[in-house]
C-alpha positions in Angstrom: -7.5 -24.0 16.1 -5.0 -27.2 15.6 -5.4 -28.8 12.6 -2.7 -27.1 10.0 -4.8 -25.0 6.7 -3.4 -25.3 3.3 -2.9 -21.3 3.2 -2.7 -18.6 5.5 -2.9 -14.9 3.9 -1.8 -11.7 6.4 -3.9 -9.0 5.2 -7.2 -8.2 4.1 -6.3 -5.2 2.0 -7.0 -5.2 -2.1 -3.8 -8.1 -1.9 -4.8 -10.3 0.4 -8.8 -10.2 -0.5 -7.9 -11.3 -4.5 -5.3 -13.8 -3.4 -8.6 -15.2 -1.3 -11.3 -15.1 -3.9 -9.0 -16.9 -6.8 -8.3 -19.3 -3.7 -11.8 -19.9 -3.8 -12.0 -20.5 -7.6 -9.4 -22.6 -7.8 -10.7 -25.5 -5.1 -8.5 -24.1 -2.3 -11.1 -23.3 0.5 -9.1 -24.8 3.6 -7.3 -21.4 4.5 -7.6 -18.1 6.6 -7.1 -14.6 6.3 -5.8 -12.9 9.2 -6.6 -9.5 9.6 -5.0 -6.7 12.8 -8.2 -4.2 11.8 -11.7 -4.5 12.1 -12.8 -4.4 8.6 -11.5 -5.3 5.3 -9.0 -2.1 3.9 -8.2 -0.8 7.5 -5.6 1.5 6.4 -8.3 3.3 4.5 -10.6 3.1 7.0 -8.3 4.2 9.7 -6.9 7.5 7.7 -8.1 11.0 7.2 -11.8 12.1 6.7 -10.7 13.6 3.4 -9.1 11.0 1.5 -9.8 10.2 -1.6 -8.2 7.8 -4.9 -6.0 9.6 -6.6 -6.7 7.4 -9.8 -10.2 6.0 -11.3 -8.5 2.5 -11.2 -9.1 1.2 -8.0 -11.3 -1.7 -9.6 -10.5 -5.5 -8.9 -10.9 -7.9 -11.3 -14.2 -9.7 -12.0 -16.1 -7.4 -9.8 -17.1 -3.8 -10.0 -19.4 -3.8 -7.3 -23.3 -3.5 -6.9 -23.6 0.5 -5.4 -22.9 3.5 -6.9 -19.7 4.9 -6.6 -17.7 8.1 -7.4 -15.3 7.9 -10.7 -13.0 9.2 -7.4 -13.8 6.6 -4.5 -13.6 8.3 -0.9 -12.0 6.4 1.7 -16.0 4.8 2.7 -16.5 3.6 -0.5 -12.8 2.2 -0.7 -14.4 -0.5 2.3 -17.3 -0.8 1.3 -16.2 -1.5 -2.5 -14.0 -4.0 -0.9 -16.7 -5.6 1.6 -18.3 -6.1 -1.0 -15.7 -8.2 -3.6 -15.2 -10.7 0.2 -18.6 -11.2 -0.2 -19.3 -11.8 -3.5 -16.3 -14.1 -3.9 -17.4 -15.5 -0.7 -14.4 -15.2 1.4 -15.7 -13.1 3.9 -16.0 -16.1 6.3 -12.7 -17.3 6.2 -11.4 -14.1 7.9 -10.3 -13.2 11.3 -10.9 -9.9 12.1 -8.6 -8.4 15.2 -6.0 -10.7 15.2 -2.7 -9.6 14.9 0.4 -11.4 13.5 3.3 -11.7 16.1 5.7 -13.8 15.0 6.3 -16.2 12.0 8.8 -19.2 11.9 9.5 -22.0 9.3 9.3 -25.3 10.8 11.1 -28.0 9.3 10.0 -31.9 9.8 12.9 -34.2 9.4 11.0 -37.7 10.0 7.7 -35.6 7.7 7.0 -35.2 4.4 6.0 -31.5 4.8 7.4 -28.6 6.3 5.2 -26.0 7.4 4.8 -22.3 8.7 3.5 -21.4 12.2 2.3 -18.2 12.3 1.8 -16.6 16.4 -1.0 -14.4 16.6 -2.6 -12.1 19.4 -5.0 -14.9 19.7 -3.5 -18.2 18.7 -0.6 -20.5 16.8 -1.6 -21.4 13.4 -0.1 -23.5 11.5 0.1 -23.6 7.1 1.3 -25.1 4.6 1.6 -22.2 2.1 1.8 -18.6 3.4 1.2 -15.5 1.6 2.1 -12.1 3.3 -0.1 -8.8 1.8 0.5 -6.4 4.5 1.4 -4.1 2.3 3.7 -1.1 1.5 2.4 1.4 4.1 2.1 -0.8 7.1 4.8 0.6 9.5 4.5 4.8 10.0 8.4 6.4 9.6 7.8 8.3 13.5 11.5 10.3 13.4 12.7 12.0 16.1 14.0 15.1 17.5 16.2 16.8 19.7 14.6 18.0 22.5 11.2 16.3 21.2 10.6 15.8 25.2 10.5 19.2 25.8 7.7 20.0 23.6 4.4 21.2 25.0 2.6 21.0 21.9 1.1 17.8 20.3 3.1 15.2 18.3 1.2 13.2 15.7 1.9 10.8 12.3 -0.5 11.3 9.8 -1.8 7.8 9.8 -3.5 9.1 13.2 -4.7 12.1 11.8 -8.8 12.8 10.9 -10.1 15.8 10.0 -8.9 20.1 11.2 -11.3 20.5 13.7 -9.2 19.9 17.2 -6.0 22.6 15.7 -8.9 25.4 14.9 -6.9 28.9 15.8 -3.9 26.8 16.0 -0.7 26.9 14.8 0.8 23.5 13.1 3.8 22.5 11.4 3.1 19.3 9.0 6.5 18.0 8.2 6.7 16.3 4.6 5.9 16.3 1.0 3.5 13.4 -0.1 0.2 13.4 -0.6 -0.9 13.2 3.2 1.4 15.5 4.1 -0.1 18.4 1.6 -3.6 16.9 2.0 -3.9 17.7 5.8 -1.6 21.0 5.3 -4.9 22.2 3.0 -7.3 20.5 5.5 -5.9 22.3 8.5 -6.5 25.5 6.4 -9.7 24.7 5.3 -10.5 24.7 9.4 -9.6 27.3 10.5 -6.4 26.5 11.6 -4.3 30.2 12.6 -1.5 29.6 10.9 -0.2 26.0 8.5 2.9 25.1 7.6 4.8 22.7 5.9 8.3 21.8 6.7 9.5 20.2 2.7 13.5 18.8 3.9 14.0 17.4 0.2 12.6 17.3 -3.3 9.5 16.5 -4.6 7.6 16.1 -7.7 4.5 18.2 -7.7 1.4 17.5 -10.6 -1.7 19.0 -11.0 -4.7 16.4 -10.2 -6.1 17.5 -14.2 -8.8 15.5 -12.3 -11.4 15.8 -16.0 -8.4 14.3 -17.5 -8.5 11.4 -15.5 -12.2 10.7 -15.6 -12.2 10.8 -19.5 -9.6 8.6 -19.0 -11.6 6.3 -16.7 -14.5 6.2 -19.3 -12.4 5.7 -22.3 -11.4 2.4 -20.3 -14.4 1.9 -19.0 -15.9 1.6 -22.5 -13.2 -0.8 -24.1 -13.4 -3.0 -21.2 -17.0 -3.1 -21.8 -16.7 -3.8 -26.0 -13.7 -6.4 -25.4 -15.7 -8.4 -22.5 -18.7 -8.2 -25.4 -16.8 -8.9 -28.6 -15.0 -11.8 -26.5 -16.1 -14.6 -24.7 -13.6 -14.7 -22.2 -13.7 -17.2 -19.5 -11.7 -16.7 -16.0 -9.2 -18.9 -17.0 -8.2 -16.8 -20.1 -8.7 -13.6 -18.1 -6.3 -14.3 -15.8 -3.9 -15.2 -18.6 -3.4 -12.4 -20.2 -3.6 -10.3 -16.6 -0.5 -12.8 -16.3 0.8 -12.0 -20.0 0.6 -8.3 -18.3 2.8 -8.7 -15.1 5.2 -10.5 -16.8 8.4 -8.4 -17.5 11.9 -8.4 -17.5 13.8 -5.9 -15.0 15.0 -4.2 -18.2 11.6 -4.2 -19.5 10.8 -2.3 -16.4 13.2 -0.1 -16.5 12.2 0.8 -20.1 8.9 1.2 -19.4 9.6 3.9 -16.5 12.0 5.7 -18.9 9.3 5.8 -21.1 6.5 7.2 -18.9 9.3 9.7 -17.2 9.5 11.3 -20.6 5.5 11.5 -21.5 4.8 12.5 -18.0 7.3 15.1 -16.7 5.9 17.8 -18.8 3.3 18.5 -16.8 4.9 18.3 -13.6 4.4 21.9 -12.1 7.3 24.6 -11.2 6.8 25.8 -7.4 11.2 27.0 -7.5 9.7 30.1 -6.6 8.6 28.3 -3.2 11.4 26.2 -2.3 9.9 23.3 -3.7 12.0 21.5 -6.7 12.0 18.6 -9.1 14.0 15.5 -7.8 17.0 14.6 -9.7 15.2 11.4 -11.3 11.7 10.9 -12.9 9.1 10.7 -10.8 7.9 7.1 -12.6 11.8 6.5 -11.1 11.3 7.6 -7.2 8.5 6.2 -7.2 9.1 2.1 -8.2 12.8 2.7 -7.4 12.5 4.4 -4.0 8.9 4.0 -2.8 8.6 8.0 -2.8 4.6 9.2 -4.3 4.3 12.1 -6.6 2.5 14.8 -5.2 -0.4 14.6 -7.1 -2.6 18.6 -5.9 -5.7 18.6 -4.9 -5.9 22.9 -3.9 -2.0 23.1 -1.5 -0.7 24.5 -4.1 -3.1 27.3 -4.8 -3.3 28.3 -1.0 0.8 28.3 -1.6 0.9 31.0 -3.8 -1.6 33.0 -1.8 0.2 32.9 1.2 -1.7 31.0 3.2 0.2 28.0 3.5 3.8 28.6 4.1 6.9 26.5 3.0 10.3 26.0 5.1 13.1 24.7 3.9 15.3 24.4 6.3 15.4 21.3 8.8 14.6 21.3 12.4 17.7 21.9 14.3 15.5 21.1 18.0 12.7 21.4 19.8 11.5 23.8 22.6 9.1 24.1 25.2 6.5 26.2 22.6 7.7 25.3 19.2 10.6 24.5 16.7 14.5 25.9 16.2 14.9 26.1 12.6 18.7 24.6 11.2 18.5 29.1 9.8 18.7 29.7 13.9 14.8 30.9 13.1 12.4 30.3 16.4 9.0 29.8 15.7 6.1 29.0 18.1 3.6 26.0 17.5 0.5 24.3 19.0 0.5 20.9 17.2 3.8 18.9 14.5 1.8 16.6 12.2 4.2 14.0 10.8 3.9 13.3 6.8 6.3 11.7 6.9 5.3 8.5 5.2 5.8 4.4 5.5 7.6 1.4 5.2 6.0 -2.3 4.9 7.6 -3.4 8.4 8.2 -7.3 7.5 10.8 -7.4 9.1 8.5 -7.1 12.1 7.1 -10.6 11.9 9.5 -12.3 10.4 12.3 -14.8 11.7 15.5 -14.4 10.4 13.8 -11.6 8.2 17.3 -11.3 6.7 16.9 -14.9 4.8 14.0 -13.5 3.2 14.0 -9.4 2.7 16.6 -7.2 0.5 18.6 -4.9 3.1 19.2 -2.6 0.4 16.1 -2.0 -0.7 13.8 -0.8 1.6 13.8 -4.5 3.0 11.6 -5.2 0.3 11.1 -9.4 0.1 13.4 -11.1 -2.4 10.8 -12.7 -4.8 10.5 -14.3 -8.8 9.6 -10.6 -9.1 5.8 -12.9 -9.9 5.2 -12.2 -5.6 7.3 -16.1 -5.0 9.8 -15.4 -2.2 12.9 -16.7 -4.0 14.1 -18.3 -0.9 11.1 -20.4 0.0 8.5 -22.3 -2.6 5.3 -21.7 -0.1 6.1 -18.3 0.5 4.6 -15.6 -1.2 4.7 -11.8 -1.0 2.0 -10.1 -2.5 1.2 -6.3 -3.7 5.4 -5.6 -3.4 6.2 -6.2 -6.7 7.8 -2.8 -8.6 5.5 -2.2 -11.6 5.0 1.0 -13.3 0.6 0.8 -12.2 0.7 -0.1 -9.2 -2.7 0.3 -8.1 -4.3 -1.3 -11.5 -2.4 -4.4 -10.6 -3.1 -5.3 -7.4 -5.6 -8.0 -8.3 -3.3 -9.0 -11.0 -0.5 -10.7 -8.5 -3.7 -11.6 -6.3 -5.5 -13.7 -9.0 -2.3 -15.5 -10.6 -1.2 -16.2 -7.0 -3.9 -17.4 -6.1 -4.3 -19.4 -9.3 -0.3 -20.1 -8.6 -0.9 -21.4 -5.1 -3.8 -24.0 -5.4 -1.6 -25.5 -8.6 1.4 -26.2 -6.3 -0.9 -27.7 -3.6 -2.0 -29.8 -6.3 1.0 -31.0 -7.0 2.2 -31.1 -3.1 -0.7 -33.9 -2.5 0.1 -35.3 -6.3 3.7 -36.2 -4.9 3.0 -37.0 -1.3 0.0 -39.6 -2.1 3.3 -41.4 -4.6 5.6 -41.3 -1.5 3.6 -42.6 0.5 2.3 -45.8 -1.7 6.0 -46.3 -2.0 6.7 -46.2 1.5 3.0 -49.1 1.1 
């Protein structure tokens, strides 16, 4: 494909699909979505089998889906819903599956009106006027290295490669981490008959009960309110996008005030697990999530098994690995057949951007430098959707996507108008 595209979107997750849907609505059709997986929502598709949403707000704007989905969607339902969404807005034909971006370069032309982006993939070299990166905060697994790792005869995998506990029956397994993935994998291992399940929790972590009935009530109240708002108000897509733009239009000071108020409310529900050497963070749970990228552990049954002694908590660090297991910092040795790393993810945008120091904040998890509404402050033709700091992240993925699509459409129309004016002057 040699022709220049108007827009290239990288990533076919929640943000990438909603940006694409918005572009279509506002008349932009010359775009593609590059997705390294074989389906939309690849991260969900490849996740461990028991994964479900932690809250009921994973519904994107303007389409709730034709299928009957669970209040807390399973991973299969998430993929099915997003597939439906892409088909509904006719963006499925724009997606190039099984293609991974390797390098992104900005080309500057001295004798031409427009500069453009060059995107090298595993299959092609593409060019576009506007680039939108929607690869997400969990694109690259964090994999620590340990002294003696090469001697360990057991299996070491990251949580992104874990499927279920069947291969670990009657085995001794160490799960490293205290996030939701680590907690749910530890529970899954126990329920599938692992002989021993230990959780190595190296730092502090907020832990909350799930309260499924309360969350379901929240959801249905929200659905009812949304229904009556639509019933009594003749809202157009444009007016609803304006409302979305207003919802995500806040200053850094307003964000921090919202974080403080949210933390004041939710901290009262935290579980006290100090008897098991699990302690809360020094800062509030929402502060930690928004500003530091660590999401609180929302319990789905792991705590009960910890209290029963079926899952053991280890608070020491690892000194080294041996052929048969681990020596901890207190010099206690323990044999393990497998180690599972629930050590989280990072955005990983720096791996594909040439000169990432121009576009990313080195002192802030390599998050992009934006205007807090997804547009790069370095280059106005570059957007990062899904990386903004917000209290209601999952509820606003679609907001940022639709608002960004509209913004890009207006930008392209203005760019064409300016180009025509320059052409007329030169003639």
